[in-house]
N, C-alpha and C positions, 0 to 999 in steps of 0.2 A: 807351634800353634796347637791349641787344645783340640783334642779329637772331636769334641762336640762341635767346634766351629767348622772343622773339615766336613763333618757329617752333614751339617745344615747346608753348607755351600754345595754339596753334591746331591741334594734332594732334587726331585723333578722341579724344573723352573729356576733352580739355582745357577750360579755363574760358573761352576766347575762340574767335572764329570769323572767319576771313579772308573779307571780302566782295568786295573788289577789290584790285588791286595797291596796297599802302601803306595800305589802309583796313581797320581791324580793328573788329569788334563785340565789346564787352567782356562778352559772355556767350555761351554755346554754342548757344542755341536759334536756330530759323529767324528771320531778320529780318522785321520787319513791313513793310507796304508803305511806310510813312513812312520807315523806316530805309533801305530800298532806294533811295528817292528822294533822301534826304539824301547817301547814299554816292555816288550817281551825280553829284550836284552837286559833291561833293568831288573826284570824279574829273575833272570838267570844269574845276574851278578858278574863280578870280574871273571875274565876268560871265557864268558859265554859267547856263542856265535850262532847265527841263523843258518839253518840247513834246510833241505827239502825244497819244495816248489818256490818259496819266496827267494831263497838263495839262488836258484837257477834263473829266476827272472832277473836278478841283479847281475848275473853272469851273461845275460843277453840271449838266453835260449828262448825259443818261441813255441815249440810244439809241446805245450804243457796243458794239463787240466787247470781250471781256474783255481788259484790258491785260496784258502780260507784261513784256518788256524796257522799261527806262526810257530814253526818247529824250531826249538833251540837246543843246542848241545851245551852241557855243562860238565865240569870235572866230576868224576865218580864220587869223590868224597863230599861233595856239596849236598847238604840235606835240603833240597828244594823240590817242590812238587809242581805239577801242571796246575793251571788255574785259568779259567775263562778261555780266551783265545790263544793263550800261551801253552804250547805243548813242550814240556821240559823233559829231555832225555839225558840221563846221566851216563857217562861213557868213560872207560879206562883208555880209549883210543882217541883222544881229542886231537884233531888235526891242526896244523898251522893255519890260522885264519887269513883271509884276504879281505882287504878293505874295498868296498864298493859303495860310492855315494856316502862315505862317512860311516857305514855300517860294517861290522865284522861278519863275514860269511864264510862258510865252509867251502873248500875247493870243490870243483865241479864233480870229481870222481866220487867224493863222499856225499855231496848233496844229492846227486841223482839217484844213488843207491838208497840213501835214507828216504827219498820220495818214493821210489818204485817198490820198496818193501812194504808200503802201505797201500799199494794199488793192486787191485785183483784183475784188471783187464789186461790181457796179454798184449793186445795191439798197442794200447797206450804205453805200456812199459817198453815195448820194443821200439816204438817211435822215439821215446825220450832218450833211450840209450843210443840209438842210431844218430840222432841229431848231435848229441854230445861228441860222438866220435867224428862224424862227418864234418862238423864245424871246427874240428881240432881243438876242442876245449879239453879233451883228455884222450887217452888211447884205450883201445879195447883191452890191451894187456893190463893197464892200470886198473880198469874196472874189474877185470878177472881177479887180480891180486886182492883188491879191496873186498870183493865177494868172499874170497877164501879166508881172509883174516878177520873180517868183521862178523857182526852178529848173524847167525843163520836163521833167525826168526824172519819169516816172510821172504826168504831168498830164493825159493824154488822157481818163481816166475821170472825174476831177473836173470837167474842162472840159465834157464832154458832160453830166454830171449837173446842172451849174449852169445850163444854158440854160433849163430849164423854171422854175427858181427865179427867175431874172432876169425871166421873163415874169409872175411873180406866184404860181406854185404854192407851196403851204405844206406839202406832204406828198408821200410817194412816190406815193400814189393820184392826187393832182392832177397830178403830173409825168407819170404814165401817161396821164392824161386829156389833158394838153397834147399828148402825142405822137399820140394817136388823133384829136384835133381837127385837127391838121395833116394827117393822112392823109385826113380827110373832105373836105378841099378847101374848107371853109367860110371866109368872111371872118374876120379875126382877132378873137378874143374878149378881154375883160378878165377878170382873175382876181382873185377875192376883193374885189369892189367892193360897197360898201354901197348898197342900194336903198331908196328912200322913196316913199311914196304922195303924192298931190297936196296933201295936208295937211301934209306933212313928217314923217309918222310912219314909223318904221323898219319895213321889211318883212322883209329878210333880207340876208345876205352870200353870194350864190351862188358856187359854185366857179368857174363860168364865166358871163359875162354879155355879151350882145349888145345894146347900148343902142339901136341904131337900130330894132330890132323888139321890144325888151323881152322877150328870151328868156333863160331861166335854165337852167343845167345843174348838177345836184347829184350829187356822188359820195357816196352814202350807204351806209356799211358797216353790217352788222348789229351789229357790236361797239358802235358809237357811237349808232346810230339805231334798233336793233331791239328794245329793251326798256327798261322803266323810264322815267325822265325823258327819255332820248334819244328814245324812240318818241313820247312825248307832245309833245316839242318839235318833232319832225319833222312830226307831224300839224298842229300849230299853224302852223308855217311854211308848209306846203302850203295851208292855209286862207287865210293872208294873201296868198299868190300868187294863188289863185283869186279872192279878193275884189277884188284890185287889177287883175285882168284880164291877169296875167302868164302867158305860156306857159312851161312848164317841163318838163324831163325828168329823171327819176331813174335812175341807173345804179349798180350795185354794183361796187366796186373789182375783184373777181375777173373780172367780165365784160370788163374792159379788156384783160386778158391772155388769157382763154380764148375769148372771142367778139368779137374786135375788129371783124370784118366786120359782125356783127349790130349792134353798137353804132354803127358808122358809118352804117348804114342807118337806125337809129332817130334818130340825130342829124340826118341830112339831112331825114327826114320831119318831124321836130318843128320844124326850122328853117323848112321850107317852109310848114308850117301857121301858124307865127307870122308869116310874111311876108304871108299872105293876109288877116289880120284887122287891123282898125285898131289903131294903137299906143296903148295906154292912157297916161294922164297920170302917168307915174312918172318919178322922176329918180334919178340915181346919182352917187356921188362916192367917192373912195378912202377 
């Protein structure tokens, strides 16, 4: 079709809409998210795949900023540039794509790091990494390897956020707790370890656990533990701790940031009290 005809059809009020250079939508309405992703892949050409926030949405992750531009990975030798809403990144480390709803997307470990390298808010980055690991979309070790092998541009915040997750933290609150625990100067704790009584009955999976003195630290938010079943479950858990002779401390997530010194003092006091009493016959395992 002559370019002049395409041009006229894409003018305001015309039947078509130009999305990207050489890519036309054959109706005049706003493109859907799917159409924008399809157009970005067409812009990238063969072997292109979607990464970043839109890829993470396709993988089912929820704790994400609202996506806008479509980030696409293409082979390094391809001479193609970003245009409009299509952000094109050339890479020598093109991963094997995964098909989601008919679209080629990068695997989670690559997509989440491609996204977080472009985000400057630490809490947002840590939330995204924690969700990817907690929902078993990838492992913390796989993220660590990808960070070491991939581009170092923008990697400082993801690298820092990943440290607590590598230690076993499964949420932003637990990552904050991990930082406070380090500041308290106490011996290293294990995170999210399952604890059992002397008969092998499950007691709990504390956020932090010191096995040598059977001390548990729980980060209990009002949202999850303060009402309904959450409140009942928390009471039942605490009763199991008491019955098994386990010393434990409860802390609200907001205290980790607003009252860290007070939390540190509470931790040290609770830890010291646990040291003074005989260790109960409980066991733990991952």
